[in-house]
N, C-alpha and C positions, 0 to 999 in steps of 0.2 A: 193585644193588651197594652195599655198606656199607663205607666205608673211614674209618679214623681219621686225624685230622690228623697224628698223630705219625709217620705213615709217609711224610710229604711232605718232600722236600728243598727247599731254596730256591735260586733263581738270579735274578739281575737282569742284564738286558742292554739295550743300546740299539742301534738300527739306523736308518739313514736310510731314508726311504721313497721310491720313484718314486711269657571263656574262652579257651583257646588257639585254638580255631577262630575265634572272633570277632576276637581280636587279629590273627590271620593275615589275615583278610579286610580288616580296617581298614587294616593296614599296607600291603598290596599294592595294594588297590583305590583308596586315597587317597594319603596322603603319600608312601609309598615309590615310587609311580609317578611322583612329581615330584622324584626325587632331585637333579636338576641345580639345583633352585631353592632349596635350603636356605640360610638365612642363617647365616653362619659368624662367630664372634666375632673381634674385631680381633687377638687373639693368634695367629690362624692365619697371619697374614702373615709370610713368612720373611725373613731377612736374606741368605740364600744366593742364588746365581745360579739362573737358570731350570732348567738341567739338574740341579743338586743338589736343587732343590725337587721336581722330578718324581720323581727317583730315591728321595728320602727318603719321599715320600708312598706310593709303591708298596711299598717295603720295610716300611713300617708296616702296610699293609693285609695283607701276607702274613705277616709275623713276629708282629705283635701281635694282629691281628684274625683271623688264621687263614683268610683267603680262600685257596682253592687257587691262584688266579691273579689277577693284576691287570695291566691294560694301560692305556697312556696314549698319546694322539696329540696333538701340539701343532703348531698352524700359526701362524707368526709374522705380523706385520703386512706383511712383504714377500712372504708367500706360501710360505715354506719350511716343510716339514713334517718332523717327527721323531717316531719311535715308540719306546716303551719297553715292556718286559714284565718281570714278576716272577713267581716261583712255578713251578708246573708245569701243563701242559695236561691231564694225566690222572693222577689220584691212584693208579691201579692200576699204570701203567707208569712214571710219573715223567718222561714225555716233555716236551720243551721247549715253551713257549708260542709259537705262531706269531706272528710280528711282524704287528701290525695284523690279527689274525684276526677272522673273522666271529663275531658274537654275535646273540642275539635282542634286538632293540632295544625291545621292549615299547611303552610309551606314547609314545615318540618318534613312533610312527605317527600319533598324533593331530595333530601339527603338520603332517605331510604332508597329511592329510585336510583340515585347516582351510585349507591353501594351495589345494587344489583347489576347495573350496567358495567361497573368496574369488576365485579366478579366474573362477568361474561368475558371481559377483556383478559382477565387472568386465566380463563379457561381456553383462550385462543379463539373465541367465537365472535368477538367484536374487536375492531381496531379503532383506537381513539382518534387517530388522524385520518381515518377513512371518511369519505363523504357520506352523509346520511342517506343519500340516494342509493348507495350500495345495498342498504337494508330495507329501505322504503322507496323503491324505484318509482319515479314520476310523481310522488306525492307533494313534494315541496317545490311549488312553482308559483310565481306571482310577480308583481311589479317590483323590480330591483332585487329579487332573490331567486335562487336556483339551488335545489338540493344537491346538485353536482359540485357546488362550490362551498357548501356549508358542512363542516366536519362534526363528528360526534363530540369531540372535545368542546367545540364552540357552542354546541347545544347545551352541554352540561355546565358550561362556564358563563353563559349569558353573553357571549361575544358573537352570536350568530347574526344579529341585526334584524331578526325576524319581527314582524308586527305582533301586537298584543291583543288577544281576543277579549280580555276582561274590560278593556276600555269601552266595549260596546254593551256589556251585559250586567255590570255591577249594580246599577240602580235597580234593574229588574230582579236581580237575585235577592235583594232585600225586600222586594215588594211583590208585584203581581206574578213573577216567575219563581218564587221561592220554592214551589213544589214541582217545578218542571224538571223533567229528565233530559239531560243533554248527552248525546253520544260524542265520543272523542273526535270523530271525523267532522261532526257539526261544529265543534269548537274551532277546529282548524279552518273550516270554511269561513267562519266569522273573522278569524285573524287574517287569512290570506286575501280577503277583500281589500285590505289596506296595503300600502307600499312598504318596502323595507325601511328600517330606521337608519341603517348605515351598511356599508360594505362589510361582509363577514371578516372578523378579526381586527377591525380598525378601531373599535370602541367597545364599551360595555353598557348594557341596558337590561335590567331585570325584566324577564318576559316569561309569563306562565306558559305561553305557546311552546317554548323549548321543552318543557317537561311533559306536555301531552305527547310530543314527538318521542321523547325518551321512553314513555310508557308503551307506545306503539312499537318502538324498537325492541323492547324486551319481549313483547308478545310475538313479534315476527321471528325473532331468533330462537326463542324457546318453544314456540308453538303452544304456549299456555297463557292463561289470563294473568295480567300484571298483579292482581290481588293475590293470587295463589303464589306467585313468585316472591312477592314481598313477605308473605306469611311464612313460607317454607325456608327462604334463604336468610331472612333477618329476624322476624318476630319470634318464631318458634326456636330458631337456632340459639338465641341468647335468652330465651325464657321470659319474654315480655308478656305477662299474663293479662294485661288490661289494655292492650293495643290491638286494633283491628282496622281493616279496610272495609267500610260499609258496602253491603251488596246493593243490587238494584232495588229501589223502592224502600231502602232502609233509611228512613228519615229521622228516627229518634236516636238517642244515645243509650246504649244498652245497660250500663251499670250506673251506680250512684253518681250524680253529677249536679253541679249548680246550673241554673238556667242561664242562657246566653242572651245578651241584649244588644240592640242597635240604638245609638244615640240620635235623637231628632234635633233639628236646629233650635227648638225651644227648650231644650234641656230634658225633655221627657224621654223615656226609654220604651222601645218595643221589644217584646219577647220574640226572639227568632230562633229559639232552640231547635224546633222541628223544621227541617228543610231537606230538600234533595241536594246532596253534596256533589252530584255528578258534574256540576259546572267546574269543580276543581280537579277531579279525577286524579291522575298521576302527579299533578302539580299541587294538590292540597286536600285530599279526601280523608286522610287517616284520622282516627280517634285514638287518644292516648291519655295518660295521666302524667303529672309532673315527675313522679319518681320513675316511670317507665322511660320518659324522655331522657332523664339522667342516665339510666342504664344503657340506653341506646348509644348516646354520644360517648359515654365512657368506654363502652365496648369497642366502638369504632376507633377512637383515638388510641385505645389500648392495644389495637392490632388484632382483635378477635373476629373481625368480619372481612378483612381484606388482606391479601398478601402484601408484604412490604413494598414491592414495586408499585402496586396499585394505590396503596395508601399514600405513598409519596406523591403520586400523580394528583390524588385528590387534594392534598395539602399544598400543592403548587398553585400559588394565587396570582391574580392580577390586581393592580390598583384600581379602585373604583373612582372614576373621574368625577369632578365637580367639587367646588369649594364648599366645605362644610358637609360633605356627604355623611350619612348616618352610619355607613360601614366603611372600613378601610380597604379590605381585600377580600376577594372572592375566589375560592378554588373550584373544585368540581362538585357543586352542590353543598359547599361547606364555606363558612365565613371565618375569618381570622380578625380578632379585635384586640386592641391594646386596652388594658384596664387601668384604672387610676392609680393602682398600687404597683404598676410596672409589670404585672403578669400578662400573659396572653390567654385569651379565651377562644375556643373553637366551638362553633354551634351553627345555628341557622335562624330559627324563629318562624312564627307563623301567625298571620292575621286572616280570619275567616269570619263570616257573619256570626256574631255573638261572643267570640273569644279571641284572645291574643296571648300567645305564649312566647316566653323569652328564655331559652335554655343556653347554657354555656358550660364548658369543661376546660379546666386549666391543665397545663402540662404536668403539674405535680399531682394530679389526680383528684382535685376537688370538683364536684359537679353541682350545679344549681339550676332550677327552673322556676321562674315566676310566671304565673298565669292570672289573667284578669277576665272578667265576664262581660266585657264589651269590647268589640274590635276597634271602634273609634272612641277615643278618650272622651268622657263626658266633660272634662275640663281641658283647657289649652295645654297644660303642662303634663297631662296624664301619661302620654307616651314617653316623654323625657324622664319622668319620675319612675316609670316601670323599668326603663333601662338602668337608671341609677340604682334601683333596688337590687337588680341582678349584680351590678358592679360591686355594691357594698357587700352583698352576700358572698361573692367569690373572693373578695379581698379580705374578708374578716377571718378567714381560716388560716 
């Protein structure tokens, strides 16, 4: 389906809750997958109240940046949650955006996976500084890399130097292979056909390949599917009622949701809501809602999912290299970002075909998630403005 933005009406409402190819690959596989962690300039901090800040941020994303829909969920320090929506759920019908609707959560999945690995560390079943080869013998081999020299910690922190499989398949994922099923080992085969990016531990580069390996590590150590482990150890444990790991062949989104779109160079949008998410697997397959993302990151930072020693390891960060990098520091599947108001936000973020999510939790207990229904911004400033909306929301409380 191909629909122009000019056909989309706008609505804002609040409700209480019970080469181009290379550019695309780089944006989605690296920085865009970390949307929650962008550093926002001090000018982003608003003088308006919390509700006005959220509403203004969503209106900007819909009106100025031309996202079909934008959603936000805010949880205050006393645990109260409120949800907002703007735009339309479906460009064809103009239907209303479901309050706190489900979206593909993309690389937020990595934080869930890192939690399970760290739980296994706390149980004495995995050692962070052991080579990945101890758990997946002989699997990680290629030009310039060897699993006997890559540690579990480096896998979780993106300091492994391993090559990136999404560089080879992203264009197809949006088009001819949108409904193709990928097995995890096939994703590794695609990655390992390339050479290492750098020697393990000498630099940092966001690589989805790392979390495919982390998923396989979980399955090898527990003897159970990664989907089951995420569900039992995280989702059910903290009562996330609208979060799930899609099964094989599960191409839709189960509950009420806005449609997800991909932007074309001419400004039109393709509906990519239905797809096979297996290309992301343990690196990006989860479906969730903005409020469930808030609950997850709040529970994590609040110490409800990990023992103190493992949470401390997760929050031990490395500086992200590069002038003007969109994130400052990366822990073990967790980002640390300075907000314009002087607070610190912990989160991750996720970009996947059709959706982009920006969650963050502050040390004083405020949580917010902003979600938009196009993973590539229809306008040049869309990604920056979505990060600013999160910043304004977290700083307004």
